LOTORGU-333054 format. One line per 5 residues: number of its first residue (from 0); for each residue y, x, z of N, C-alpha, C. Coordinates in nm, 3 decimals, m for minus. Each point is the difference from the previous one (the first is absolute). Last residue first. Layout:
% LOTORGU-333054
NUM> Y:X:Z:Y:X:Z:Y:X:Z ~ ...
% end
This chain:
% LOTORGU-333054
184> 1.410:0.131:1.860:m0.091:0.064:m0.093:0.079:0.069:m0.097 ~ 0.154:m0.311:0.375:m0.059:0.138:0.054:m0.105:0.067:m0.116 ~ 0.070:m0.514:m0.097:0.073:0.096:0.102:m0.063:0.113:0.031 ~ m0.001:m0.368:m0.389:m0.068:0.085:0.044:0.080:0.075:0.105 ~ m0.029:m0.529:m0.239:0.083:0.114:0.037:m0.068:0.108:0.108
179> m0.268:m0.289:m0.375:0.062:0.000:0.107:0.096:0.105:0.044 ~ m0.158:m0.120:m0.502:m0.016:0.057:0.106:0.057:m0.031:0.119 ~ m0.209:m0.233:m0.491:0.121:0.008:0.090:m0.027:0.083:0.133 ~ m0.170:m0.174:m0.525:m0.047:0.081:0.117:0.125:0.023:0.099 ~ m0.242:m0.317:m0.441:0.123:0.024:0.047:m0.027:0.068:0.150
174> m0.298:m0.078:m0.497:0.037:0.030:0.143:0.144:0.010:0.037 ~ m0.422:m0.136:m0.409:0.154:0.007:0.034:0.012:m0.018:0.146 ~ m0.447:0.143:m0.323:0.077:m0.059:0.109:0.156:0.024:m0.026 ~ m0.334:0.079:m0.333:m0.089:m0.013:0.098:0.039:m0.086:0.104 ~ 0.138:0.104:m0.547:0.054:m0.012:0.149:m0.124:m0.038:0.086
169> m0.035:0.277:m0.455:m0.009:m0.141:0.073:0.068:0.002:0.117 ~ m0.088:0.412:m0.295:0.138:m0.061:0.022:0.007:m0.152:0.068 ~ m0.381:0.320:m0.066:0.015:m0.051:m0.144:0.164:m0.061:0.015 ~ m0.216:0.182:0.394:0.033:0.109:m0.111:0.042:m0.058:m0.146 ~ 0.119:m0.281:0.427:m0.111:0.049:m0.046:0.015:0.102:m0.114
164> 0.385:m0.175:0.385:m0.060:m0.014:m0.126:m0.125:0.080:m0.035 ~ 0.386:m0.206:0.419:m0.117:0.096:m0.037:m0.052:m0.026:m0.138 ~ 0.514:m0.038:0.226:m0.108:m0.068:m0.064:m0.108:0.106:m0.035 ~ 0.463:m0.114:0.357:m0.111:0.093:m0.066:m0.082:m0.084:m0.081 ~ 0.483:0.010:0.300:m0.082:m0.100:m0.086:m0.084:0.103:m0.084
159> 0.237:0.133:0.505:m0.014:0.028:m0.138:m0.064:m0.128:m0.062 ~ 0.312:0.140:0.469:m0.107:m0.044:m0.072:m0.005:0.042:m0.142 ~ 0.271:0.024:0.529:m0.027:0.034:m0.131:m0.115:m0.028:m0.063 ~ 0.343:m0.210:0.414:m0.125:0.062:m0.036:m0.005:0.036:m0.143 ~ 0.355:m0.098:0.462:m0.004:0.016:m0.171:m0.141:0.042:m0.005
154> 0.158:m0.317:0.432:m0.020:0.133:m0.055:0.009:m0.006:m0.131 ~ 0.098:m0.269:0.442:0.024:m0.046:m0.151:0.005:0.150:m0.039 ~ m0.341:m0.175:0.380:0.130:0.035:m0.019:0.059:m0.027:m0.148 ~ m0.452:m0.070:0.227:0.088:m0.119:0.020:0.161:0.036:m0.030 ~ m0.528:0.148:m0.156:0.122:0.056:0.025:0.103:m0.112:0.005
149> m0.471:0.008:m0.086:0.029:m0.015:0.139:0.144:0.067:0.013 ~ m0.282:m0.019:m0.425:0.049:0.144:0.091:0.016:m0.051:0.162 ~ m0.120:m0.345:m0.337:m0.070:0.123:m0.027:0.004:0.111:0.096 ~ 0.287:m0.390:0.054:m0.149:m0.055:0.015:m0.089:0.128:m0.006 ~ 0.466:0.031:m0.131:m0.025:m0.011:0.146:m0.135:m0.016:0.035
144> 0.114:0.008:m0.443:m0.020:0.130:0.047:m0.014:m0.013:0.178 ~ 0.040:m0.400:m0.238:m0.109:0.091:m0.069:m0.029:0.122:0.091 ~ 0.416:m0.233:0.045:m0.096:m0.058:0.063:m0.145:0.050:m0.040 ~ 0.400:0.325:m0.077:m0.010:m0.138:m0.009:m0.121:m0.035:0.067 ~ 0.325:0.475:m0.070:m0.100:m0.071:0.078:0.005:m0.163:m0.050
139> 0.202:0.320:m0.366:0.034:m0.042:0.154:m0.108:m0.064:0.051 ~ m0.033:0.350:m0.431:0.034:m0.127:0.045:0.015:m0.033:0.168 ~ m0.062:0.355:m0.504:0.029:m0.011:0.144:0.036:m0.142:0.035 ~ m0.282:0.242:m0.424:0.118:m0.046:0.044:0.013:0.004:0.137 ~ m0.222:0.163:m0.525:m0.010:0.030:0.150:0.115:m0.081:0.073
134> m0.369:0.003:m0.489:0.147:0.009:0.061:m0.003:m0.010:0.151 ~ m0.389:0.033:m0.268:0.078:m0.079:m0.112:0.154:0.022:0.036 ~ m0.496:0.302:0.064:0.129:m0.056:0.049:0.088:m0.068:m0.097 ~ m0.508:0.129:m0.019:0.106:m0.012:m0.110:0.114:m0.057:0.096 ~ m0.545:0.225:0.022:0.142:m0.085:0.089:0.092:0.022:m0.069
129> m0.524:0.017:m0.182:0.133:0.067:0.016:0.097:m0.089:0.081 ~ m0.585:0.041:m0.048:0.121:m0.064:m0.030:0.118:0.094:0.005 ~ m0.593:m0.071:0.061:0.122:0.062:m0.049:0.120:m0.090:m0.025 ~ m0.426:m0.042:0.354:0.069:m0.062:m0.106:0.118:0.095:m0.060 ~ m0.374:0.035:0.374:0.036:0.100:m0.100:0.070:m0.072:m0.139
124> m0.137:m0.182:0.429:m0.075:m0.022:m0.121:0.037:0.065:m0.098 ~ 0.206:0.082:0.414:m0.157:m0.059:0.035:m0.069:0.014:m0.124 ~ 0.461:0.036:m0.029:m0.050:0.093:0.023:m0.146:0.023:0.022 ~ 0.241:m0.408:m0.047:0.018:0.059:m0.154:m0.075:0.166:0.041 ~ 0.049:m0.285:0.370:m0.091:m0.043:m0.084:m0.012:0.079:m0.138
119> 0.342:0.094:0.327:m0.127:0.051:0.046:m0.110:m0.046:m0.081 ~ 0.429:m0.158:m0.100:m0.025:0.168:m0.026:m0.104:0.029:0.032 ~ 0.109:m0.440:0.102:m0.038:0.018:m0.147:m0.035:0.154:m0.022 ~ m0.049:m0.167:0.506:0.116:0.017:m0.099:m0.067:0.015:m0.147 ~ m0.275:m0.306:0.339:0.044:0.158:m0.016:0.118:m0.017:m0.081
114> m0.201:m0.392:0.103:m0.001:0.050:0.118:0.045:0.139:m0.003 ~ m0.070:m0.390:m0.337:0.117:0.028:0.037:0.009:0.044:0.172 ~ m0.337:m0.169:m0.382:m0.010:0.009:0.153:0.114:0.027:0.065 ~ m0.054:0.074:m0.443:0.039:m0.150:0.033:m0.019:m0.034:0.136 ~ m0.105:0.448:m0.188:0.139:m0.048:m0.013:0.029:m0.146:0.070
109> m0.441:0.182:0.014:0.109:0.064:0.086:0.135:m0.031:m0.022 ~ m0.318:m0.185:m0.288:m0.030:m0.053:0.126:0.064:0.067:0.109 ~ 0.053:0.179:m0.471:0.037:m0.145:0.018:m0.017:m0.048:0.185 ~ m0.168:0.396:m0.267:0.113:0.008:0.109:0.048:m0.120:0.038 ~ m0.350:0.041:m0.333:m0.052:0.030:0.127:0.084:0.027:0.118
104> 0.095:m0.112:m0.460:m0.030:m0.096:0.044:m0.046:0.019:0.166 ~ 0.400:0.260:m0.260:m0.145:m0.011:m0.020:m0.064:m0.110:0.096 ~ 0.485:m0.062:m0.178:m0.065:0.091:0.102:m0.128:m0.033:m0.024 ~ 0.323:m0.242:m0.227:0.045:0.147:m0.049:m0.082:0.092:0.101 ~ 0.065:m0.490:0.104:m0.107:0.025:m0.138:0.007:0.133:m0.053
99> 0.292:m0.141:0.383:m0.147:0.013:0.015:m0.080:0.027:m0.122 ~ 0.524:0.068:0.157:m0.078:m0.043:m0.124:m0.155:0.020:0.005 ~ 0.418:m0.025:0.394:m0.103:0.096:m0.029:m0.091:m0.103:m0.125 ~ 0.482:0.074:0.320:m0.060:m0.118:m0.105:m0.116:0.092:m0.079 ~ 0.309:0.084:0.507:m0.079:0.040:m0.127:m0.075:m0.134:m0.087
94> 0.394:0.189:0.442:m0.072:m0.113:m0.077:m0.069:0.064:m0.137 ~ 0.229:0.187:0.539:0.025:m0.008:m0.151:m0.099:m0.137:m0.042 ~ 0.110:0.412:0.410:m0.019:m0.140:m0.026:0.018:m0.025:m0.144 ~ m0.106:0.429:0.347:0.027:m0.051:m0.108:m0.013:m0.155:0.013 ~ m0.107:0.269:0.352:0.074:0.142:m0.070:0.030:m0.064:m0.145
89> m0.131:m0.191:0.552:0.019:m0.010:m0.129:0.067:0.076:m0.103 ~ m0.320:0.130:0.452:0.124:m0.041:m0.022:0.019:m0.055:m0.140 ~ m0.356:0.230:0.311:0.028:m0.140:0.013:0.141:m0.050:m0.061 ~ m0.254:0.456:m0.022:0.143:m0.019:0.087:0.013:m0.156:0.029 ~ m0.378:0.156:m0.249:0.014:0.093:0.125:0.126:m0.044:0.077
84> m0.057:m0.210:m0.414:m0.124:m0.055:0.092:0.029:0.097:0.142 ~ 0.371:m0.169:m0.374:m0.061:0.125:0.034:m0.094:m0.024:0.110 ~ 0.149:m0.378:m0.350:m0.013:0.028:0.129:m0.054:0.144:0.025 ~ 0.238:m0.398:m0.367:m0.122:0.118:0.020:0.050:0.063:0.110 ~ 0.094:m0.525:m0.178:0.037:0.118:0.065:m0.101:0.106:0.009
79> 0.093:m0.434:m0.359:m0.065:0.071:0.088:0.080:0.082:0.078 ~ m0.104:m0.427:m0.388:0.103:0.084:0.087:m0.056:0.040:0.096 ~ m0.219:m0.137:m0.491:0.007:0.018:0.138:0.148:0.064:0.068 ~ m0.312:m0.258:m0.465:0.119:0.034:0.052:m0.003:0.026:0.150 ~ m0.314:m0.044:m0.491:m0.017:0.011:0.143:0.142:0.043:0.051
74> m0.219:m0.195:m0.450:0.098:0.070:0.044:m0.005:m0.029:0.166 ~ m0.272:m0.205:m0.371:m0.043:0.129:0.009:0.104:0.090:0.054 ~ 0.001:m0.507:0.124:m0.083:0.064:m0.115:0.000:0.138:0.047 ~ 0.262:m0.102:0.315:0.002:m0.104:m0.101:m0.058:0.058:m0.135 ~ 0.059:0.084:0.567:m0.063:0.026:m0.111:0.008:m0.098:m0.084
69> 0.237:0.207:0.490:m0.005:m0.100:m0.095:m0.093:0.020:m0.118 ~ 0.175:0.195:0.521:m0.093:0.007:m0.100:0.015:m0.114:m0.092 ~ 0.279:0.249:0.425:m0.018:m0.099:m0.080:m0.106:0.041:m0.111 ~ 0.076:0.277:0.400:0.106:m0.106:0.023:m0.029:m0.125:m0.091 ~ m0.308:0.448:0.156:0.035:m0.100:m0.096:0.079:m0.101:0.051
64> m0.071:0.543:0.109:0.000:m0.122:0.079:0.036:m0.106:m0.100 ~ m0.253:0.522:m0.035:0.057:m0.112:m0.066:0.024:m0.101:0.080 ~ m0.078:0.573:0.045:m0.055:m0.135:m0.016:0.082:m0.138:m0.040 ~ m0.045:0.618:m0.009:0.086:m0.130:m0.006:m0.104:m0.150:m0.001 ~ m0.035:0.539:0.252:m0.055:m0.092:m0.114:0.108:m0.121:0.004
59> 0.201:0.455:0.141:m0.065:m0.105:0.048:m0.073:m0.074:m0.133 ~ 0.388:0.343:0.033:m0.133:0.053:0.050:m0.087:m0.092:0.056 ~ 0.427:m0.064:m0.221:m0.017:m0.061:0.137:m0.134:0.069:0.070 ~ 0.141:0.126:m0.454:0.112:m0.001:0.080:m0.011:m0.041:0.138 ~ m0.375:m0.041:m0.304:0.027:0.148:m0.005:0.122:m0.001:0.092
54> m0.103:m0.457:m0.102:m0.124:0.070:0.101:0.041:0.172:0.023 ~ 0.271:m0.263:m0.310:0.027:m0.042:0.120:m0.082:0.084:0.100 ~ m0.084:0.056:m0.451:0.115:0.075:0.036:0.027:m0.034:0.153 ~ m0.377:m0.210:m0.208:m0.007:0.137:0.054:0.139:0.075:0.020 ~ 0.047:m0.447:m0.107:m0.114:0.022:0.093:m0.030:0.126:0.045
49> 0.271:m0.120:m0.384:0.048:0.007:0.132:m0.038:0.023:0.130 ~ m0.092:0.215:m0.519:m0.017:m0.128:0.074:0.050:0.003:0.132 ~ 0.231:0.280:m0.388:m0.143:0.005:0.087:m0.002:m0.150:0.034 ~ 0.383:0.256:m0.207:m0.063:m0.112:m0.104:m0.171:m0.007:0.055 ~ 0.529:0.069:0.191:m0.092:0.075:m0.015:m0.111:m0.116:m0.112
44> 0.403:m0.051:0.421:0.031:0.059:m0.165:m0.099:0.095:m0.033 ~ m0.026:m0.230:0.435:0.011:m0.091:m0.119:0.013:0.055:m0.148 ~ m0.040:0.255:0.434:m0.087:m0.118:0.011:m0.014:m0.079:m0.105 ~ 0.330:0.334:0.036:m0.142:0.088:m0.014:m0.097:m0.109:0.007 ~ 0.435:m0.156:0.085:0.001:0.039:m0.142:m0.141:0.069:m0.034
39> 0.113:m0.137:0.474:m0.020:m0.112:m0.094:m0.035:0.045:m0.153 ~ 0.124:0.250:0.401:m0.136:0.036:m0.059:m0.029:m0.104:m0.095 ~ 0.452:0.113:m0.063:m0.129:0.063:0.046:m0.030:m0.072:0.142 ~ 0.322:m0.268:m0.353:0.006:0.117:0.093:m0.158:0.040:0.043 ~ 0.218:m0.221:m0.467:m0.083:m0.032:0.119:m0.016:0.119:0.079
34> 0.252:m0.018:m0.425:0.073:m0.040:0.111:m0.096:m0.060:0.116 ~ m0.151:0.201:m0.430:0.098:0.096:0.087:0.062:m0.067:0.127 ~ m0.259:m0.267:m0.304:m0.087:0.099:0.072:0.081:0.086:0.110 ~ 0.216:m0.464:m0.164:m0.063:0.130:m0.059:m0.060:0.071:0.085 ~ 0.100:m0.532:0.074:0.067:0.125:0.019:m0.092:0.115:m0.079
29> 0.106:m0.581:0.089:m0.054:0.088:m0.087:0.063:0.135:0.039 ~ m0.021:m0.422:0.349:0.088:0.089:m0.084:m0.094:0.109:m0.081 ~ m0.013:m0.465:0.327:m0.064:0.068:m0.060:0.082:0.086:m0.092 ~ 0.093:m0.399:0.297:0.003:0.140:0.056:m0.063:0.096:m0.068 ~ 0.109:m0.494:m0.055:m0.135:0.045:0.022:m0.007:0.142:0.053
24> 0.350:m0.394:m0.041:0.023:0.124:0.023:m0.145:0.065:0.039 ~ 0.006:m0.460:m0.090:0.140:0.027:m0.066:m0.003:0.167:m0.007 ~ m0.481:m0.282:0.061:0.126:0.087:0.107:0.104:0.013:m0.101 ~ m0.418:m0.110:m0.150:0.096:m0.127:m0.009:0.124:0.037:0.071 ~ m0.385:0.281:m0.062:0.077:m0.019:m0.124:0.094:m0.128:0.020
19> m0.289:0.106:0.367:0.049:0.121:m0.038:0.090:m0.029:m0.129 ~ m0.289:m0.313:0.255:0.113:m0.005:m0.044:0.084:0.094:m0.042 ~ m0.480:m0.072:0.067:0.077:0.058:0.127:0.113:m0.024:m0.009 ~ m0.277:m0.194:m0.325:m0.041:m0.030:0.129:0.083:0.050:0.105 ~ m0.003:0.074:m0.520:0.101:m0.020:0.087:m0.002:m0.076:0.147
14> m0.306:0.157:m0.353:0.010:m0.148:0.005:0.106:m0.031:0.085 ~ m0.120:0.467:m0.068:m0.028:m0.075:m0.110:0.027:m0.145:m0.036 ~ 0.151:0.425:0.298:m0.003:m0.139:0.027:m0.030:m0.086:m0.104 ~ m0.018:0.479:m0.001:0.011:m0.016:0.142:m0.025:m0.146:0.033 ~ 0.055:0.129:m0.464:m0.133:0.041:0.066:m0.012:m0.014:0.132
9> 0.392:m0.118:m0.216:m0.107:m0.083:m0.047:m0.147:0.042:0.048 ~ 0.407:0.226:0.085:m0.020:m0.106:0.081:m0.102:m0.086:m0.060 ~ 0.065:0.409:m0.195:m0.014:0.013:0.143:m0.026:m0.144:0.073 ~ 0.167:m0.015:m0.453:m0.149:0.031:0.012:m0.043:0.057:0.144 ~ 0.440:m0.086:m0.077:m0.064:m0.115:m0.018:m0.120:0.008:m0.002
4> 0.250:0.388:0.036:0.012:m0.086:0.104:m0.095:m0.145:m0.012 ~ 0.034:0.288:m0.374:m0.073:0.064:0.108:m0.003:m0.080:0.117 ~ 0.280:m0.124:m0.345:m0.128:m0.050:m0.022:m0.112:0.087:0.110 ~ 0.514:m0.184:0.109:m0.065:0.124:m0.044:m0.139:m0.025:m0.036 ~ 0.340:m0.425:0.049:m0.089:0.083:0.080:m0.044:0.101:m0.078
% end
């Protein structure tokens, strides 16, 4: 299995509870940025945070619906859906591994409560970071995406594997970000 795909599966399903990695055909394929059609390319191929990018695109505040949260010592793992509040629709599904010891102590309650997107918390606490995309992919609808997007069909979704680092180069978070099918945009 390609390293990027293995990394994506490990973030989406770290203890293999959703069975994503056990499927013989996991439906994830690495793609280059040029192979991603619009508007997905504009939403994924950049070095900005996704919360702000999605808020601008959908002209809405972005909120979080938590699907799963686990904390093991100084690592917080979340599987989430981001929602455009004004429209009441899911605009991203994904998973994030957050390295808590690398955040200012005053921001930790907001992070560990898991009620808001990390991008919004980074902005609120003026935490400096860089977004470093590690690769891009497309994948077919699976059980996780059906739950996240309410997508009962067999669709193709685009996403990216991203890493947030502080100014010293320390990893703040590893992220998988997957977009829903965007009709009429």
